[in-house]
C-alpha positions as CSV (number, residue, x, y, z in Angstrom):
1,M,22.9,-45.8,30.0
2,S,26.8,-46.9,29.6
3,T,29.2,-45.9,32.4
4,A,30.9,-42.9,30.5
5,A,27.2,-41.3,29.8
6,N,26.6,-41.8,33.9
7,V,29.8,-39.8,34.5
8,D,28.9,-37.3,31.8
9,Q,25.4,-36.7,33.1
10,I,25.9,-37.2,37.0
11,F,25.5,-33.6,38.0
12,V,22.2,-33.3,35.5
13,T,21.1,-36.9,37.5
14,L,22.1,-35.3,40.9
15,K,19.9,-32.1,40.5
16,H,16.7,-34.3,39.0
17,L,17.1,-36.1,42.2
18,I,17.2,-33.3,44.6
19,V,14.2,-31.5,42.9
20,A,12.1,-34.6,42.5
21,H,12.3,-34.8,46.4
22,V,10.5,-31.5,47.0
23,P,7.0,-30.3,46.7
24,A,5.8,-29.9,42.8
25,S,4.8,-26.3,43.7
26,L,8.6,-25.7,45.0
27,Q,10.4,-27.5,42.1
28,V,11.2,-24.7,39.8
29,L,12.5,-22.3,42.2
30,V,14.6,-25.2,44.1
31,S,15.8,-25.9,40.5
32,I,16.6,-22.3,39.8
33,V,18.5,-22.4,43.2
34,I,20.6,-25.4,42.5
35,S,21.8,-23.6,39.4
36,V,22.8,-20.2,40.6
37,A,24.5,-21.9,43.3
38,A,26.2,-24.2,41.4
39,I,27.4,-21.5,38.8
40,I,28.5,-19.3,42.1
41,V,30.6,-22.2,44.0
42,V,32.2,-23.5,40.8
43,F,33.4,-20.6,39.3
44,A,34.1,-18.6,42.9
45,S,36.2,-21.8,43.5
46,L,37.9,-21.3,39.9
47,F,38.7,-17.8,41.0
48,A,40.8,-18.8,44.0
49,I,42.3,-21.6,42.2
50,T,43.7,-19.3,39.5
51,T,45.0,-16.6,41.8
52,V,47.4,-19.3,43.0
53,F,48.1,-20.8,39.9
54,E,48.7,-17.4,38.1
55,R,50.8,-16.2,41.3
56,K,52.8,-19.3,40.7
57,G,52.7,-19.3,37.0
58,L,54.5,-15.6,36.8
59,G,56.9,-16.6,39.8
60,R,58.2,-19.3,37.4
61,M,58.4,-16.8,34.5
62,Q,60.1,-14.3,36.2
63,N,62.5,-16.7,38.0
64,R,60.9,-16.1,41.7
65,Y,59.2,-17.9,44.0
66,G,55.5,-17.5,44.1
67,P,53.1,-18.1,47.2
68,N,55.0,-20.9,49.6
69,R,54.0,-20.0,53.1
70,V,50.3,-20.3,53.5
71,G,49.6,-24.3,54.0
72,P,51.6,-26.8,51.8
73,W,53.2,-25.3,48.5
74,G,51.2,-22.1,49.3
75,L,48.0,-23.6,48.4
76,F,46.2,-21.7,51.4
77,Q,47.0,-18.1,50.3
78,P,43.3,-17.6,48.7
79,L,42.0,-18.4,52.0
80,A,44.3,-16.1,53.6
81,D,43.5,-13.3,51.0
82,A,39.9,-13.6,51.8
83,V,40.5,-13.3,55.5
84,K,42.6,-10.4,55.1
85,S,39.9,-8.7,52.6
86,L,37.2,-9.3,55.3
87,T,38.9,-7.4,58.1
88,K,40.6,-4.7,56.5
89,E,39.4,-1.4,57.2
90,D,36.8,-0.4,54.6
91,L,37.6,3.8,54.0
92,V,35.8,6.1,51.9
93,P,36.4,9.4,50.7
94,R,34.4,12.1,52.6
95,R,33.0,13.8,49.5
96,A,32.4,10.4,47.7
97,D,29.0,9.5,46.5
98,H,28.4,6.9,49.1
99,I,25.4,5.1,47.5
100,V,26.9,4.7,44.3
101,H,30.3,3.8,45.7
102,Y,28.9,1.3,47.5
103,L,26.9,-0.6,44.7
104,A,29.5,-0.3,42.0
105,P,31.5,-3.4,43.0
106,L,28.1,-5.3,43.8
107,V,26.6,-4.5,40.1
108,L,30.1,-5.4,38.7
109,V,30.1,-8.7,40.1
110,G,26.4,-9.3,39.8
111,V,26.1,-8.5,35.9
112,V,29.3,-10.8,35.3
113,F,27.6,-13.6,37.3
114,L,24.3,-13.0,35.0
115,S,26.4,-13.9,32.0
116,Y,27.1,-17.5,33.0
117,A,23.2,-18.1,32.4
118,V,23.3,-19.1,28.7
119,L,27.0,-20.7,28.9
120,P,26.5,-24.6,28.2
121,I,29.2,-25.9,30.6
122,G,28.1,-29.4,29.8
123,R,26.1,-31.5,27.9
124,N,22.5,-30.8,29.0
125,M,24.6,-28.5,31.8
126,R,23.5,-24.9,31.2
127,A,20.9,-22.7,33.3
128,V,18.9,-21.3,30.6
129,D,18.8,-22.2,26.7
130,L,17.7,-18.7,25.4
131,N,17.0,-18.6,21.7
132,S,19.2,-15.5,21.5
133,G,21.8,-16.4,24.1
134,V,24.5,-14.6,22.0
135,L,22.8,-11.3,22.3
136,Y,22.0,-11.8,25.8
137,F,25.4,-12.3,26.6
138,F,26.8,-9.5,25.0
139,A,23.7,-7.4,26.3
140,V,24.7,-8.3,30.0
141,G,28.6,-7.8,29.3
142,S,28.4,-4.6,28.3
143,S,26.8,-3.6,31.5
144,T,30.1,-3.6,33.3
145,E,31.0,-0.6,31.5
146,L,28.4,1.4,33.7
147,A,29.5,-0.2,37.0
148,V,33.3,0.9,36.2
149,F,31.8,4.3,35.7
150,M,30.3,4.4,38.8
151,A,33.4,3.4,40.6
152,G,35.4,6.0,39.3
153,W,32.8,8.9,39.2
154,S,31.5,8.2,42.8
155,S,34.9,8.0,44.4
156,H,35.6,12.1,43.7
157,N,38.8,11.2,42.4
158,K,40.5,12.7,39.6
159,Y,42.9,9.5,39.2
160,S,39.9,7.2,39.4
161,L,37.7,9.2,37.2
162,L,40.9,9.2,34.5
163,G,41.1,5.2,35.0
164,A,37.0,5.0,34.5
165,M,37.2,7.0,31.4
166,R,40.1,5.0,30.2
167,A,38.5,1.8,31.2
168,I,34.9,2.9,29.2
169,A,36.9,3.9,26.0
170,Q,38.8,0.9,25.8
171,M,36.0,-1.6,26.6
172,I,33.7,0.4,24.0
173,S,36.4,0.2,21.1
174,Y,37.2,-3.6,21.6
175,E,33.8,-4.6,22.4
176,I,32.8,-3.8,18.7
177,P,35.7,-6.2,17.3
178,L,34.7,-8.5,20.2
179,I,30.9,-8.7,18.8
180,L,31.9,-8.6,15.0
181,S,34.3,-11.9,15.6
182,S,31.2,-13.7,16.5
183,V,29.2,-12.9,13.8
184,P,30.7,-15.5,11.3
185,V,29.9,-18.0,13.7
186,I,26.3,-17.1,13.8
187,M,26.2,-16.8,10.1
188,M,27.3,-20.5,9.8
189,A,25.3,-21.8,12.6
190,G,21.9,-20.2,11.5
191,T,20.9,-19.6,15.3
192,L,22.0,-17.1,18.3
193,S,21.6,-20.0,20.8
194,L,24.5,-21.2,22.2
195,V,23.2,-24.7,23.0
196,G,22.5,-24.8,19.1
197,I,25.8,-23.6,18.1
198,V,27.7,-26.4,20.2
199,E,25.4,-29.2,18.9
200,Q,26.4,-28.3,15.6
201,Q,30.1,-28.3,16.2
202,A,29.7,-31.4,18.3
203,R,29.0,-33.4,14.5
204,T,31.9,-35.4,13.3
205,S,33.3,-36.4,9.8
206,S,35.6,-39.2,9.3
207,G,36.3,-38.9,13.5
208,L,37.0,-35.2,13.3
209,A,34.6,-32.3,15.2
210,H,33.2,-29.8,13.1
211,W,34.8,-27.1,15.2
212,N,35.0,-23.5,13.8
213,V,38.3,-22.8,14.7
214,F,39.4,-25.7,12.1
215,T,38.4,-23.2,9.3
216,P,40.2,-20.3,8.2
217,W,37.8,-17.7,9.3
218,G,37.1,-19.7,12.4
219,L,40.9,-19.5,13.5
220,A,41.0,-15.9,12.5
221,G,38.0,-15.3,14.2
222,F,39.0,-17.3,17.6
223,I,42.4,-15.1,17.8
224,L,40.7,-11.7,17.2
225,F,38.4,-12.9,19.8
226,M,41.2,-13.4,22.4
227,I,42.5,-10.0,21.7
228,S,39.4,-8.3,22.2
229,A,38.6,-10.2,25.1
230,T,42.0,-9.6,26.9
231,A,41.2,-6.0,26.2
232,E,37.4,-6.1,27.4
233,T,38.9,-7.8,30.8
234,N,41.7,-5.2,31.2
235,R,44.1,-7.8,31.5
236,S,47.5,-7.4,30.2
237,P,48.8,-5.9,27.8
238,F,45.7,-3.7,27.8
239,D,45.6,-2.8,31.4
240,L,45.7,0.9,31.0
241,P,42.8,1.6,33.2
242,E,44.8,0.2,35.9
243,G,47.9,1.5,35.2
244,E,50.0,2.3,38.4
245,S,52.8,4.2,36.9
246,E,50.4,6.7,35.6
247,I,46.9,6.7,37.2
248,I,48.3,4.7,40.7
249,A,45.3,1.9,40.7
250,G,42.6,3.4,38.1
251,Y,39.1,3.4,38.6
252,F,39.1,1.4,42.1
253,I,41.4,3.4,43.5
254,E,39.7,4.4,46.6
255,Y,38.1,1.0,47.2
256,S,39.7,-1.0,50.1
257,G,39.1,-4.3,52.0
258,F,36.3,-6.3,50.9
259,K,34.9,-3.8,47.9
260,F,38.5,-4.1,46.6
261,A,38.4,-7.9,46.5
262,L,34.9,-7.7,44.4
263,F,36.5,-5.8,41.7
264,F,39.2,-8.3,41.7
265,L,36.6,-11.3,41.6
266,A,34.7,-9.7,38.9
267,E,38.0,-9.3,36.7
268,Y,38.9,-12.9,37.1
269,L,34.8,-13.9,36.7
270,E,34.9,-11.9,33.0
271,M,37.9,-13.6,31.9
272,F,36.2,-16.8,32.8
273,A,33.1,-15.6,31.1
274,V,34.3,-14.6,28.1
275,S,36.8,-17.2,27.7
276,G,33.5,-19.7,28.0
277,L,32.1,-18.1,25.2
278,G,35.1,-18.3,23.1
279,I,35.1,-21.9,23.6
280,T,31.2,-22.2,23.0
281,L,31.6,-19.9,19.7
282,F,34.9,-21.6,18.1
283,L,36.4,-24.2,20.3
284,G,33.2,-26.7,20.1
285,G,32.2,-26.1,23.6
286,W,31.8,-29.3,25.6
287,S,32.7,-31.6,22.6
288,A,35.9,-33.3,22.1
289,P,37.8,-32.8,18.8
290,F,37.4,-36.5,18.1
291,G,34.9,-38.6,17.9
292,F,37.1,-41.3,19.9
293,L,37.7,-39.2,22.5
294,S,33.7,-38.4,23.1
295,R,33.8,-41.0,26.0
296,I,35.5,-38.4,28.2
297,P,32.7,-36.4,30.4
298,S,31.6,-33.1,28.5
299,W,32.0,-30.8,31.7
300,M,35.5,-32.3,31.6
301,W,36.2,-31.2,28.1
302,F,35.0,-27.6,29.1
303,F,36.9,-27.0,31.9
304,G,39.9,-28.4,30.3
305,K,39.8,-25.8,27.5
306,L,38.9,-23.3,29.9
307,L,42.1,-23.9,31.9
308,T,44.2,-23.8,28.9
309,L,42.6,-20.1,27.9
310,I,43.5,-19.2,31.5
311,F,46.9,-20.1,31.1
312,G,47.2,-18.4,27.9
313,F,46.4,-15.0,29.7
314,I,48.7,-15.6,32.5
315,W,51.3,-16.5,29.7
316,V,50.8,-13.2,28.0
317,R,50.7,-11.4,31.4
318,G,53.9,-12.2,32.1
319,T,55.5,-11.5,28.9
320,V,53.8,-8.9,26.7
321,P,54.5,-5.2,28.0
322,R,51.7,-2.8,28.2
323,L,50.6,-0.6,25.6
324,R,50.3,3.0,25.4
325,M,47.1,4.5,24.9
326,D,47.5,5.6,21.3
327,Q,48.6,2.2,20.6
328,L,46.0,0.6,21.9
329,M,43.2,3.0,20.4
330,N,44.7,2.6,17.0
331,F,45.3,-1.3,16.9
332,A,41.7,-1.7,18.0
333,W,40.4,0.7,15.3
334,K,42.9,0.9,12.2
335,F,43.6,-3.5,12.8
336,M,41.0,-5.5,15.0
337,L,38.0,-3.8,13.3
338,P,39.1,-4.0,9.8
339,M,40.1,-7.7,10.4
340,T,36.9,-8.6,11.8
341,L,34.9,-7.5,8.8
342,V,37.3,-9.4,6.7
343,T,36.5,-12.9,8.7
344,I,32.9,-12.0,8.0
345,V,33.8,-11.6,4.1
346,S,35.7,-15.1,4.4
347,A,33.0,-16.9,5.9
348,G,30.7,-15.8,3.3
349,L,33.1,-17.2,1.0
350,W,33.5,-20.6,2.6
351,H,29.7,-20.7,2.5
352,F,29.5,-20.2,-1.0
353,L,32.6,-22.2,-2.3
354,S,30.5,-25.9,-1.8
355,A,31.8,-29.1,-3.5
356,D,30.1,-28.3,-6.7
357,V,32.1,-24.9,-7.3
358,V,35.7,-26.1,-6.0
359,G,35.7,-29.5,-6.9
360,P,35.4,-33.1,-5.5
361,K,37.2,-34.1,-1.8
362,P,39.4,-33.8,-0.8
363,L,41.2,-31.6,-3.6
364,G,37.9,-29.5,-3.4
365,G,38.3,-28.9,0.2
366,V,41.8,-28.2,0.5
367,I,41.5,-25.1,-2.4
368,R,38.3,-24.3,-0.7
369,W,40.6,-23.6,2.6
370,L,43.4,-22.2,0.8
371,V,41.3,-19.3,-1.0
372,C,39.4,-18.5,2.3
373,A,42.9,-18.1,3.8
374,L,44.3,-15.9,1.4
375,V,41.1,-13.8,1.7
376,I,42.1,-13.1,5.2
377,F,46.2,-13.2,5.0
378,A,46.2,-10.7,2.2
379,P,44.3,-7.7,4.3
380,Y,46.4,-9.0,7.4
381,I,49.9,-8.2,5.7
382,T,48.4,-4.8,4.1
383,L,47.2,-3.7,7.7
384,A,50.4,-4.8,9.7
385,R,52.8,-3.2,7.4
386,T,50.6,-0.2,7.2
387,L,50.3,0.5,11.1
388,E,54.3,-0.5,10.8
389,R,55.0,2.1,8.7
390,S,53.0,4.6,10.6
391,R,54.6,4.2,13.8
392,K,58.1,4.3,12.7
393,I,59.4,1.8,14.8
394,E,63.0,1.6,15.3
395,K,64.8,-1.9,15.5
396,R,65.5,-2.6,19.1
397,S,69.0,-4.0,20.5
398,Y,69.0,-5.9,23.4
399,R,72.3,-6.5,25.4
400,F,73.1,-7.7,29.0
401,A,74.6,-5.4,31.4
402,E,78.8,-5.7,31.7
């Protein structure tokens, strides 16, 4: 085995070595424990890193300082936040449902961690390879709505209940385009296994990988998927369930201390998970975009793409203002949903426009790409102009204060 292959499989080999040194009757249990512990440690650490990365990034975008007092360059700020969360008093409203109030953040974090089980983080690096991995991910992810409702209802606070209702309406509305945007990938791959979807994209032709994002339906589907993912995770500009100017803090207003930190952790873990699914479905998962780059370890490709998408979330938060509730719902049902259906049509057309129908390569491939892109672009222009006319938006003028 070459050096590059050894580095690529270093964590898999290490796990096998550990499992081989325990009794045969315990090997399955130890293997499960190692996989679960690795997922928790890696993504919890990524959460800590991202909090510093986000604060410093937003500070730079807004021309102010980020964390810079705790440790060198403020890098120990997550540790200070953890100590503060653990030592703050846990306040629970007297009339709250104490059991449900206590369970809500635990359920939220638990179901988010369950979604990582089917994500292929690298070559041969996944906890479980289910034949229905995509369905499992969406089924587990939909359980977060229950946890959000538990938090809002159990707090016995009108603001928290209103925030929970907002969150559920938003999550259900954007969960539909989120799921539909993945349908073209499943259609073209012919499998619900996330490992199988990545392996099909890892194939190369003339040195270029077969990533779904390189197709018109894949590019449109990826954009729609990430917009829906932003709304699903309640990230700005879709952070209405936590709108401090209207409902103070939303469904977790009555949470403090470590329970509040768990909600904060769950939001970032869900962002990582849904970004990992987007990478798997559209960006080739752990595969390299070009054949000559395949010597770079597969897990490095996965986390490199993940960090890039995280920066995109931060960039959007620092630049795009929050939507109103009517704008959010209109965008979901009048634009996102029709566009995801259009991408399904484009993917079907891509499948049936073979080389025999369009013509010889490379001209046939260009014609195929342009025809499928036109199928997406024409409805996009129509829907965008219709929404713009219905909103009656006036041109904004910006000027500096004198």
